[in-house]
Backbone as CSV, one residue per row, in Angstrom:
resi,resn,N_x,N_y,N_z,CA_x,CA_y,CA_z,C_x,C_y,C_z
1,UNK,12.795,13.218,-6.914,11.493,13.449,-6.261,10.892,14.709,-6.767
2,UNK,11.648,15.787,-6.775,11.178,17.140,-7.160,10.622,17.126,-8.552
3,UNK,11.300,16.483,-9.515,10.929,16.493,-11.005,9.563,15.775,-11.112
4,UNK,9.416,14.566,-10.493,8.205,13.815,-10.581,6.991,14.596,-9.988
5,UNK,7.247,15.157,-8.861,6.106,15.986,-8.248,5.762,17.172,-9.031
6,UNK,6.750,17.878,-9.660,6.348,19.038,-10.496,5.619,18.558,-11.684
7,UNK,5.863,17.422,-12.297,5.128,16.990,-13.431,3.714,16.552,-13.050
8,UNK,3.514,16.081,-11.847,2.175,15.694,-11.364,1.310,17.024,-11.146
9,UNK,2.060,18.092,-10.658,1.384,19.322,-10.502,0.894,19.930,-11.839
10,UNK,1.778,19.800,-12.854,1.423,20.368,-14.162,0.228,19.600,-14.814
11,UNK,0.218,18.305,-14.650,-0.782,17.527,-15.376,-2.057,17.309,-14.518
12,UNK,-1.979,17.668,-13.200,-3.103,17.468,-12.260,-3.393,15.940,-12.162
13,UNK,-2.442,15.101,-12.546,-2.521,13.660,-12.401,-1.876,13.276,-11.125
14,UNK,-2.703,13.333,-9.976,-2.114,13.251,-8.670,-2.483,11.912,-8.054
15,UNK,-1.557,11.020,-7.852,-1.881,9.724,-7.197,-1.820,9.919,-5.706
16,UNK,-2.172,8.732,-4.996,-1.903,8.729,-3.533,-0.417,8.683,-3.328
17,UNK,0.031,9.298,-2.312,1.526,9.461,-2.033,1.891,8.819,-0.805
18,UNK,3.102,8.275,-0.705,3.711,7.805,0.452,5.118,8.428,0.546
19,UNK,5.263,9.358,1.537,6.645,9.908,1.756,7.219,9.283,3.007
20,UNK,8.515,8.720,2.835,9.095,8.121,3.977,10.599,8.516,3.981
21,UNK,11.144,8.469,5.159,12.528,8.808,5.401,12.712,9.337,6.781
22,UNK,13.992,9.681,7.192,14.271,10.146,8.495,13.574,11.497,8.800
23,UNK,13.436,11.815,10.107,12.771,13.094,10.447,13.566,14.316,10.020
24,UNK,12.792,15.404,9.752,13.549,16.682,9.503,14.046,16.765,8.091
25,UNK,13.532,15.976,7.119,14.078,15.952,5.810,13.090,16.702,4.812
26,UNK,11.940,17.190,5.351,11.050,18.026,4.432,9.809,17.313,3.930
27,UNK,9.434,16.207,4.542,8.314,15.389,3.984,7.023,16.180,4.123
28,UNK,6.784,16.610,5.362,5.464,17.351,5.617,5.486,18.762,4.902
29,UNK,6.601,19.331,4.905,6.702,20.694,4.197,6.481,20.579,2.687
30,UNK,6.874,19.420,2.177,6.735,19.213,0.668,5.272,19.074,0.372
31,UNK,4.495,18.323,1.044,3.166,18.010,0.715,2.245,19.240,1.027
32,UNK,2.630,20.061,1.976,1.904,21.297,2.270,2.165,22.315,1.183
33,UNK,3.442,22.288,0.725,3.783,23.266,-0.442,3.067,22.879,-1.700
34,UNK,2.950,21.560,-1.940,2.141,21.077,-3.059,0.673,21.487,-2.966
35,UNK,0.124,21.306,-1.856,-1.276,21.621,-1.515,-1.472,23.121,-1.769
36,UNK,-0.578,23.975,-1.332,-0.655,25.422,-1.439,-0.536,25.838,-2.894
37,UNK,0.269,25.046,-3.616,0.432,25.298,-5.140,-0.783,24.906,-5.891
38,UNK,-1.510,23.885,-5.414,-2.719,23.410,-6.097,-3.916,24.294,-5.894
39,UNK,-4.127,24.622,-4.572,-5.393,25.281,-4.168,-5.254,26.717,-3.689
40,UNK,-4.082,27.209,-3.451,-3.927,28.478,-2.855,-4.218,28.519,-1.351
41,UNK,-3.762,29.579,-0.655,-3.912,29.627,0.808,-5.314,29.541,1.236
42,UNK,-6.337,30.118,0.597,-7.746,30.242,1.089,-8.417,28.856,0.793
43,UNK,-8.437,28.349,-0.445,-9.136,27.211,-0.769,-8.481,25.998,-0.068
44,UNK,-7.251,26.054,0.186,-6.486,25.011,0.920,-7.138,24.561,2.227
45,UNK,-7.718,25.623,2.907,-8.277,25.308,4.275,-9.528,24.436,4.073
46,UNK,-10.178,24.455,2.922,-11.338,23.599,2.704,-11.056,22.223,2.161
47,UNK,-9.988,22.245,1.313,-9.694,21.050,0.549,-8.657,20.127,1.161
48,UNK,-7.946,20.646,2.212,-6.834,19.766,2.853,-7.105,19.484,4.286
49,UNK,-7.050,18.241,4.643,-7.166,17.733,6.027,-5.814,17.252,6.513
50,UNK,-5.221,17.817,7.527,-4.010,17.338,8.033,-4.128,16.731,9.442
51,UNK,-3.723,15.489,9.561,-3.881,14.792,10.804,-2.543,14.210,11.233
52,UNK,-2.210,14.284,12.503,-1.051,13.590,13.036,-1.400,12.178,13.544
53,UNK,-1.027,11.180,12.735,-1.554,9.829,13.037,-0.990,9.237,14.293
54,UNK,0.028,9.879,14.881,0.585,9.327,16.052,-0.372,9.699,17.295
55,UNK,-1.203,10.770,17.204,-2.115,11.149,18.141,-3.541,10.630,17.852
56,UNK,-3.824,10.580,16.593,-5.126,10.111,16.182,-5.016,8.819,15.284
57,UNK,-4.718,7.720,15.835,-4.194,6.609,15.110,-5.203,5.429,15.229
58,UNK,-6.294,5.520,15.962,-7.129,4.340,16.096,-8.141,4.198,14.828
59,UNK,-8.836,3.123,14.872,-9.720,2.799,13.814,-10.951,3.678,13.792
60,UNK,-11.349,4.262,14.978,-12.416,5.147,15.064,-12.206,6.424,14.320
61,UNK,-10.965,6.925,14.311,-10.597,8.136,13.542,-10.760,7.908,12.070
62,UNK,-10.329,6.672,11.651,-10.499,6.453,10.215,-11.976,6.280,9.850
63,UNK,-12.726,5.615,10.648,-14.101,5.388,10.368,-14.955,6.656,10.464
64,UNK,-14.589,7.614,11.205,-15.471,8.792,11.400,-14.802,10.089,10.797
65,UNK,-13.751,10.501,11.334,-13.140,11.771,10.930,-12.602,11.751,9.491
66,UNK,-11.808,10.768,9.133,-11.210,10.647,7.745,-12.250,10.208,6.766
67,UNK,-13.108,9.306,7.079,-14.152,8.907,6.149,-15.068,9.955,5.868
68,UNK,-15.443,10.761,6.897,-16.432,11.787,6.694,-15.906,12.884,5.697
69,UNK,-14.579,13.224,5.895,-13.956,14.201,5.042,-13.806,13.683,3.573
70,UNK,-13.444,12.447,3.523,-13.082,11.796,2.206,-14.349,11.701,1.289
71,UNK,-15.490,11.420,1.965,-16.666,11.214,1.048,-17.410,12.437,0.622
72,UNK,-16.982,13.626,1.246,-17.712,14.865,0.824,-17.384,15.189,-0.633
73,UNK,-18.371,15.531,-1.365,-18.181,15.875,-2.785,-17.480,17.175,-2.887
74,UNK,-16.719,17.427,-3.966,-15.952,18.554,-4.205,-16.807,19.463,-5.094
75,UNK,-16.986,20.758,-4.652,-17.675,21.748,-5.410,-16.829,22.244,-6.613
76,UNK,-17.477,23.176,-7.353,-16.712,23.747,-8.512,-16.005,24.996,-8.220
77,UNK,-15.806,25.306,-6.916,-15.092,26.537,-6.575,-13.589,26.446,-6.907
78,UNK,-13.080,27.450,-7.530,-11.686,27.535,-7.932,-11.056,28.746,-7.404
79,UNK,-9.812,28.668,-6.981,-9.064,29.818,-6.533,-8.355,30.452,-7.684
80,UNK,-8.457,31.771,-7.830,-7.906,32.500,-8.982,-6.385,32.314,-8.983
81,UNK,-5.850,31.953,-10.110,-4.428,31.781,-10.299,-3.946,30.461,-9.814
82,UNK,-4.768,29.563,-9.457,-4.347,28.139,-8.943,-5.114,27.082,-9.729
83,UNK,-4.506,25.972,-9.912,-5.230,24.883,-10.721,-6.580,24.448,-10.149
84,UNK,-6.584,24.269,-8.805,-7.746,23.833,-8.068,-8.358,22.634,-8.661
85,UNK,-7.661,21.543,-8.716,-8.156,20.270,-9.296,-9.383,19.764,-8.440
86,UNK,-10.227,18.975,-9.069,-11.539,18.550,-8.369,-11.337,17.316,-7.412
87,UNK,-10.466,17.560,-6.384,-10.250,16.584,-5.468,-9.784,17.167,-4.128
88,UNK,-9.840,16.453,-3.089,-9.316,16.950,-1.764,-8.026,16.116,-1.437
89,UNK,-7.293,16.608,-0.382,-6.040,15.930,0.036,-6.189,15.692,1.505
90,UNK,-5.910,14.458,1.850,-5.820,14.093,3.362,-4.356,13.707,3.608
91,UNK,-3.720,14.512,4.558,-2.397,14.256,4.927,-2.324,13.568,6.313
92,UNK,-1.769,12.348,6.300,-1.587,11.617,7.549,-0.116,11.537,7.969
93,UNK,0.226,12.395,8.834,1.621,12.464,9.329,1.870,11.422,10.331
94,UNK,3.130,10.868,10.372,3.505,9.781,11.227,2.502,8.548,11.074
95,UNK,2.217,8.124,9.878,1.276,7.091,9.631,1.756,5.770,10.148
96,UNK,3.085,5.626,10.277,3.578,4.351,10.891,3.246,4.126,12.310
97,UNK,2.591,5.100,12.893,2.160,4.929,14.280,0.680,4.353,14.334
98,UNK,0.046,4.344,13.159,-1.392,3.799,13.190,-1.367,2.313,13.436
99,UNK,-2.458,1.864,14.014,-2.593,0.440,14.310,-2.853,-0.206,13.007
100,UNK,-2.618,-1.575,13.020,-2.889,-2.366,11.803,-4.344,-2.367,11.447
101,UNK,-5.245,-2.342,12.436,-6.735,-2.309,12.103,-7.064,-0.994,11.423
102,UNK,-6.464,0.117,11.900,-6.706,1.455,11.390,-6.246,1.526,9.901
103,UNK,-5.015,0.917,9.700,-4.428,0.907,8.292,-5.358,0.089,7.399
104,UNK,-5.846,-0.969,7.881,-6.732,-1.861,7.057,-8.033,-1.125,6.711
105,UNK,-8.597,-0.338,7.639,-9.816,0.462,7.379,-9.548,1.560,6.462
106,UNK,-8.313,2.121,6.537,-7.944,3.248,5.697,-7.797,2.783,4.231
107,UNK,-7.362,1.556,3.967,-7.213,0.987,2.726,-8.592,1.002,1.965
108,UNK,-9.666,0.558,2.648,-10.992,0.589,2.117,-11.441,1.952,1.741
109,UNK,-11.146,2.852,2.634,-11.606,4.232,2.350,-10.887,4.903,1.161
110,UNK,-9.618,4.510,1.040,-8.834,4.983,-0.156,-9.394,4.454,-1.444
111,UNK,-9.855,3.267,-1.365,-10.503,2.593,-2.571,-11.864,3.264,-3.029
112,UNK,-12.658,3.468,-1.953,-14.050,3.984,-2.261,-14.084,5.427,-2.715
113,UNK,-13.156,6.228,-2.178,-13.223,7.670,-2.387,-12.062,8.209,-3.187
114,UNK,-11.395,7.420,-3.880,-10.221,7.927,-4.696,-10.519,8.932,-5.757
115,UNK,-11.852,9.025,-6.276,-12.165,10.007,-7.292,-12.195,11.372,-6.729
116,UNK,-12.486,11.566,-5.435,-12.638,12.894,-4.892,-11.639,13.175,-3.866
117,UNK,-10.802,12.200,-3.411,-9.873,12.368,-2.407,-8.505,11.751,-2.642
118,UNK,-7.478,12.377,-2.435,-6.102,11.820,-2.631,-5.509,11.737,-1.098
119,UNK,-4.751,10.744,-0.879,-4.147,10.611,0.417,-2.640,10.720,0.313
120,UNK,-1.972,11.390,1.360,-0.559,11.431,1.377,-0.199,10.923,2.795
121,UNK,0.363,9.698,2.795,0.898,9.090,4.060,2.397,9.524,4.284
122,UNK,2.677,9.944,5.481,4.073,10.382,5.802,4.563,9.528,6.957
123,UNK,5.729,8.933,6.882,6.281,8.127,7.898,7.764,8.076,7.882
124,UNK,8.297,7.696,9.026,9.776,7.424,9.130,10.147,6.043,8.640
125,UNK,9.320,5.041,8.896,9.651,3.605,8.589,8.563,3.001,7.771
126,UNK,9.020,2.923,6.414,7.965,2.377,5.522,7.539,0.948,5.809
127,UNK,8.428,0.180,6.479,8.190,-1.263,6.769,6.992,-1.384,7.689
128,UNK,6.648,-0.327,8.461,5.506,-0.391,9.420,4.173,-0.057,8.685
129,UNK,4.154,0.130,7.399,2.952,0.455,6.682,2.539,-0.906,5.988
130,UNK,1.315,-1.312,6.071,0.952,-2.606,5.566,0.952,-2.481,4.001
131,UNK,1.315,-3.690,3.413,1.520,-3.788,1.998,0.317,-3.305,1.150
132,UNK,-0.926,-3.660,1.585,-2.013,-3.149,0.737,-2.043,-1.636,0.612
133,UNK,-1.587,-0.816,1.646,-1.518,0.545,1.509,-0.373,1.077,0.575
134,UNK,0.789,0.551,0.844,2.032,0.870,0.095,1.726,0.690,-1.442
135,UNK,1.053,-0.455,-1.761,0.892,-0.813,-3.135,-0.040,0.208,-3.821
136,UNK,-0.828,0.984,-3.105,-1.786,1.881,-3.653,-1.207,3.322,-3.751
137,UNK,0.049,3.475,-3.389,0.717,4.813,-3.308,1.937,4.858,-4.160
138,UNK,2.215,6.082,-4.684,3.484,6.358,-5.333,4.453,6.680,-4.160
139,UNK,5.580,5.912,-4.024,6.428,6.011,-2.958,7.599,6.957,-3.296
140,UNK,7.935,7.823,-2.317,9.106,8.706,-2.440,9.958,8.717,-1.146
141,UNK,11.168,8.413,-1.349,12.136,8.274,-0.255,12.835,9.595,-0.052
142,UNK,12.790,10.169,1.205,13.509,11.453,1.512,14.787,11.028,2.206
143,UNK,15.898,11.417,1.629,17.170,11.129,2.334,17.592,12.242,3.265
144,UNK,18.534,11.909,4.211,19.122,13.014,5.045,19.674,14.087,4.224
145,UNK,19.454,15.338,4.555,19.952,16.491,3.838,21.537,16.482,3.822
146,UNK,22.022,16.766,2.608,23.522,16.810,2.539,24.047,18.012,3.295
147,UNK,25.333,17.841,3.892,25.861,19.012,4.673,25.883,20.342,3.958
148,UNK,26.223,20.325,2.679,26.258,21.642,1.920,24.947,22.345,1.874
149,UNK,23.839,21.589,1.668,22.478,22.068,1.656,22.066,22.641,3.019
150,UNK,22.454,21.918,4.055,22.192,22.344,5.441,22.908,23.664,5.842
151,UNK,24.182,23.727,5.359,24.944,24.918,5.725,24.402,26.136,5.087
152,UNK,23.913,25.911,3.757,23.323,27.023,2.982,22.046,27.563,3.688
153,UNK,21.277,26.637,4.269,20.101,26.995,5.033,20.400,27.699,6.284
154,UNK,21.467,27.199,7.020,21.908,27.803,8.248,22.260,29.240,8.012
155,UNK,23.103,29.461,6.996,23.537,30.811,6.626,22.366,31.690,6.305
156,UNK,21.372,31.188,5.549,20.164,31.949,5.284,19.382,32.332,6.509
157,UNK,19.102,31.340,7.422,18.355,31.539,8.655,19.073,32.614,9.565
158,UNK,20.317,32.435,9.720,21.059,33.318,10.661,21.057,34.754,10.120
159,UNK,21.159,34.895,8.809,21.152,36.271,8.276,19.760,36.900,8.415
160,UNK,18.650,36.114,8.123,17.264,36.602,8.147,16.980,36.943,9.585
161,UNK,17.366,36.097,10.573,16.936,36.221,11.920,17.928,37.024,12.820
162,UNK,19.033,37.503,12.092,20.026,38.331,12.768,20.704,37.533,13.933
163,UNK,21.063,36.315,13.728,21.640,35.421,14.793,23.109,35.442,14.603
164,UNK,23.914,35.817,15.616,25.310,35.825,15.500,25.861,34.414,15.797
165,UNK,26.754,33.896,14.920,27.389,32.660,15.104,28.834,32.655,14.818
166,UNK,29.629,31.977,15.542,31.053,31.922,15.376,31.459,30.959,14.271
167,UNK,32.707,30.965,13.864,33.180,30.059,12.934,33.117,28.584,13.585
168,UNK,32.747,27.678,12.731,32.665,26.294,13.213,31.210,25.909,13.712
169,UNK,30.375,26.854,13.838,28.981,26.531,14.326,28.186,25.818,13.293
170,UNK,28.272,26.265,12.018,27.504,25.435,11.016,27.947,23.983,10.983
171,UNK,29.229,23.734,11.003,29.795,22.399,10.965,29.271,21.608,12.292
172,UNK,29.276,22.253,13.361,28.803,21.643,14.654,27.357,21.303,14.619
173,UNK,26.555,22.192,13.941,25.114,21.917,13.823,24.874,20.791,12.896
174,UNK,25.626,20.662,11.804,25.464,19.572,10.805,25.799,18.257,11.530
175,UNK,26.848,18.245,12.363,27.252,17.012,13.037,26.263,16.591,14.075
176,UNK,25.748,17.527,14.801,24.750,17.321,15.856,23.434,16.894,15.365
177,UNK,22.988,17.278,14.142,21.695,16.995,13.583,21.528,15.699,12.867
178,UNK,22.612,15.298,12.260,22.550,14.011,11.510,21.667,14.065,10.268
179,UNK,21.633,15.193,9.632,20.790,15.450,8.458,19.346,15.901,8.699
180,UNK,19.004,16.257,9.998,17.729,16.599,10.408,17.608,18.143,10.548
181,UNK,16.993,18.780,9.483,17.021,20.257,9.443,16.146,20.867,10.584
182,UNK,15.086,20.088,10.975,14.296,20.558,12.104,15.069,20.656,13.387
183,UNK,15.989,19.663,13.633,16.868,19.680,14.807,17.887,20.852,14.724
184,UNK,18.314,21.177,13.534,19.207,22.260,13.384,18.537,23.557,13.807
185,UNK,17.259,23.776,13.347,16.607,25.021,13.695,16.292,25.030,15.208
186,UNK,16.055,23.943,15.790,15.756,23.913,17.236,16.966,24.230,18.033
187,UNK,18.171,23.735,17.518,19.446,24.035,18.257,19.799,25.497,18.126
188,UNK,19.584,26.020,16.972,19.805,27.467,16.689,18.946,28.346,17.571
189,UNK,17.659,27.935,17.696,16.765,28.722,18.521,17.169,28.654,19.966
190,UNK,17.561,27.451,20.410,18.005,27.224,21.847,19.284,28.000,22.182
191,UNK,20.201,27.969,21.168,21.482,28.726,21.295,21.248,30.224,21.378
192,UNK,20.382,30.656,20.506,20.117,32.102,20.446,19.478,32.598,21.756
193,UNK,18.589,31.854,22.273,17.952,32.184,23.596,18.947,32.234,24.716
194,UNK,19.882,31.292,24.597,20.868,31.132,25.705,21.957,32.299,25.649
195,UNK,22.489,32.489,24.425,23.683,33.444,24.287,23.242,34.857,23.889
196,UNK,22.111,34.951,23.147,21.686,36.213,22.674,22.630,36.992,21.858
197,UNK,22.890,38.283,22.305,23.839,39.153,21.508,25.265,38.708,21.515
198,UNK,25.634,37.884,22.504,26.999,37.352,22.683,27.409,36.572,21.342
199,UNK,26.410,35.812,20.793,26.760,35.022,19.700,26.968,33.505,20.134
200,UNK,26.620,32.645,19.191,26.694,31.242,19.613,28.107,30.656,19.093
201,UNK,28.689,29.911,20.037,29.967,29.237,19.778,29.702,27.802,19.457
202,UNK,30.719,27.150,18.788,30.542,25.775,18.489,30.436,24.853,19.674
203,UNK,31.159,25.255,20.779,31.038,24.481,22.064,29.630,24.634,22.683
204,UNK,28.899,25.757,22.424,27.581,25.922,22.899,26.623,24.813,22.241
205,UNK,26.815,24.623,20.948,26.038,23.633,20.186,26.257,22.305,20.726
206,UNK,27.511,21.952,21.071,27.870,20.615,21.681,27.078,20.416,22.994
207,UNK,27.132,21.470,23.786,26.442,21.446,25.165,24.932,21.318,24.953
208,UNK,24.315,22.046,24.174,22.858,22.034,23.914,22.414,20.652,23.392
209,UNK,23.132,20.230,22.413,22.772,18.926,21.686,22.964,17.659,22.495
210,UNK,23.714,17.714,23.484,24.104,16.597,24.262,25.103,15.678,23.752
211,UNK,25.850,16.193,22.748,26.950,15.503,22.158,28.152,15.374,23.162
212,UNK,28.937,14.268,23.036,30.080,14.202,23.961,31.186,14.937,23.280
213,UNK,31.833,15.839,24.062,32.931,16.646,23.580,34.024,15.817,22.848
214,UNK,34.529,16.330,21.718,35.504,15.577,20.941,36.777,15.166,21.856
215,UNK,37.135,16.112,22.751,38.324,15.760,23.578,38.023,14.553,24.519
216,UNK,36.775,14.405,24.933,36.433,13.224,25.777,36.424,11.973,24.952
217,UNK,35.991,12.060,23.698,35.954,10.943,22.793,37.438,10.502,22.496
218,UNK,38.357,11.449,22.352,39.726,11.115,22.068,40.378,10.489,23.304
219,UNK,40.011,10.938,24.490,40.480,10.417,25.714,40.065,8.958,25.897
220,UNK,38.844,8.647,25.561,38.328,7.290,25.622,39.068,6.392,24.734
221,UNK,39.289,6.817,23.556,39.997,5.949,22.553,41.446,5.759,22.954
222,UNK,42.034,6.748,23.454,43.450,6.680,23.977,43.553,5.682,25.101
223,UNK,42.649,5.844,26.057,42.709,4.930,27.321,42.492,3.505,26.909
224,UNK,41.528,3.255,25.973,41.114,1.861,25.574,42.339,1.256,24.884
225,UNK,43.305,2.025,24.279,44.394,1.376,23.587,45.478,1.046,24.536
226,UNK,45.415,1.500,25.780,46.409,1.100,26.840,46.296,-0.264,27.337
227,UNK,45.048,-0.849,27.161,44.760,-2.172,27.725,44.786,-2.178,29.217
228,UNK,44.645,-1.052,29.832,44.640,-0.965,31.292,43.165,-0.841,31.719
229,UNK,42.624,-2.000,32.379,41.315,-2.157,32.706,40.954,-1.090,33.670
230,UNK,41.725,-0.875,34.717,41.426,0.117,35.777,41.359,1.539,35.197
231,UNK,42.170,1.878,34.263,42.061,3.263,33.686,40.771,3.328,32.785
232,UNK,40.443,2.219,32.106,39.209,2.298,31.340,37.917,2.370,32.230
233,UNK,37.970,1.565,33.292,36.778,1.593,34.247,36.685,3.024,34.847
234,UNK,37.786,3.655,35.271,37.739,5.011,35.823,37.158,5.994,34.747
235,UNK,37.579,5.885,33.531,37.113,6.733,32.448,35.603,6.616,32.239
236,UNK,35.183,5.283,32.180,33.693,5.057,32.004,32.910,5.613,33.182
237,UNK,33.359,5.447,34.414,32.683,5.958,35.547,32.511,7.448,35.427
238,UNK,33.564,8.083,34.981,33.494,9.563,34.881,32.493,10.022,33.780
239,UNK,32.402,9.240,32.737,31.500,9.552,31.637,30.063,9.378,32.187
240,UNK,29.808,8.397,32.956,28.473,8.097,33.506,28.076,9.266,34.440
241,UNK,29.039,9.646,35.333,28.753,10.670,36.270,28.628,12.087,35.614
242,UNK,29.188,12.247,34.544,29.026,13.547,33.707,27.767,13.586,33.018
243,UNK,27.032,12.391,32.940,25.683,12.347,32.277,25.729,12.359,30.781
244,UNK,26.851,11.931,30.104,26.892,11.852,28.738,26.131,10.686,28.194
245,UNK,25.559,10.767,27.070,24.776,9.721,26.409,25.717,8.699,25.772
246,UNK,25.566,7.469,26.272,26.387,6.374,25.744,26.013,6.124,24.265
247,UNK,24.715,6.253,23.877,24.349,6.097,22.476,25.033,7.106,21.621
248,UNK,25.069,8.308,22.065,25.771,9.385,21.285,27.209,9.086,21.178
249,UNK,27.794,8.547,22.301,29.291,8.303,22.291,29.594,7.217,21.237
250,UNK,28.774,6.208,21.116,28.997,5.151,20.073,28.853,5.719,18.728
251,UNK,27.787,6.634,18.501,27.648,7.238,17.201,28.925,8.071,16.823
252,UNK,29.396,8.856,17.749,30.541,9.675,17.489,31.806,8.955,17.145
253,UNK,31.957,7.854,17.932,33.225,7.039,17.722,33.178,6.420,16.262
254,UNK,31.940,6.053,15.827,31.865,5.479,14.560,32.100,6.587,13.478
255,UNK,31.552,7.720,13.721,31.747,8.817,12.745,33.126,9.317,12.639
256,UNK,33.893,9.119,13.697,35.337,9.543,13.650,36.083,8.671,12.769
257,UNK,35.517,7.543,12.297,36.253,6.708,11.406,37.328,5.859,12.093
258,UNK,37.057,5.445,13.313,38.188,4.673,14.008,38.200,3.249,13.545
259,UNK,37.330,2.822,12.695,37.328,1.463,12.046,38.065,1.485,10.729
260,UNK,39.379,1.129,10.759,40.123,1.137,9.530,40.574,-0.198,9.022
261,UNK,40.855,-1.120,9.918,41.474,-2.356,9.550,40.357,-3.492,9.640
262,UNK,40.565,-4.602,8.863,39.613,-5.709,8.878,39.402,-6.251,10.346
263,UNK,40.454,-6.167,11.141,40.312,-6.691,12.533,39.451,-5.846,13.411
264,UNK,39.211,-4.515,12.919,38.323,-3.598,13.707,36.884,-4.039,13.551
265,UNK,36.586,-4.867,12.588,35.153,-5.264,12.455,34.640,-5.896,13.674
266,UNK,35.512,-6.626,14.382,35.127,-7.282,15.630,34.899,-6.255,16.651
267,UNK,35.598,-5.201,16.665,35.349,-4.031,17.537,33.998,-3.416,17.270
268,UNK,33.727,-3.284,16.004,32.422,-2.694,15.669,31.267,-3.554,16.080
269,UNK,31.443,-4.913,15.955,30.481,-5.874,16.392,30.141,-5.710,17.824
270,UNK,31.195,-5.571,18.688,31.029,-5.463,20.167,30.299,-4.102,20.446
271,UNK,30.720,-3.063,19.737,30.015,-1.710,19.877,28.557,-1.787,19.571
272,UNK,28.185,-2.506,18.505,26.756,-2.613,18.134,26.043,-3.354,19.218
273,UNK,26.676,-4.350,19.829,25.966,-5.111,20.890,25.740,-4.197,22.139
274,UNK,26.793,-3.455,22.502,26.669,-2.615,23.626,25.638,-1.438,23.411
275,UNK,25.683,-1.003,22.171,24.731,0.090,21.755,23.284,-0.409,21.843
276,UNK,23.020,-1.656,21.501,21.727,-2.256,21.656,21.333,-2.382,23.137
277,UNK,22.259,-2.781,23.924,21.996,-2.804,25.364,21.647,-1.405,25.987
278,UNK,22.412,-0.389,25.484,22.155,0.913,26.004,20.719,1.365,25.673
279,UNK,20.254,1.016,24.402,18.883,1.432,24.021,17.846,0.780,24.834
């Protein structure tokens, strides 16, 4: 992804873009960094329109706000030290929330004003974008961030912001976030406000994130292996009363790697069914 985008920046051959992938993987940050690299901080304010399509997703927004900006001619103004190509950029965040009618209207706008305007659609689920739009864009998939990269960023942030963390906190943050760097930063901020100068412990991250403590997960697995229905029922009642998320519990059980044998596939199938019911 990085290499292709860098080549586009050098050549100023900038197509319509479609960034998709899980939240917190840097999709919006990437296109904003590209825009800043092209136009600089001052000209960027004139050449870039950023909209959150989950709030402004109707056909009227496409017909008026987006179309009005897209059809404006680009002047010859250039920012010193920046390429300043002769086009504008419209960023539509959470484009998968747009209605089908709005997406259809957007397709026509993209066709008519492609000489002076480039579009960047950002979404979590590319299957919710209509095919006529996806076919007009260069698609880039953003994967969840690897644990090593996340831990590097956690170290950088805690050093720059002077946040005290104990051993095991980076690992707890990575587990709780599921590759979402935005969630990591939110958890760090919440933990720092809560503990302050005391420093953040791994158990604090578990409490803030809503994860089920590992000891509770181990107890559940142990009780389930006894084939004692009364004990299982008592354990489940306790989990419900403690307010733990059943969806998080299923995720953690799966991450613990408790599915080892071919016969365990049946267990996984039942877990999937119950997880769907919980959702």
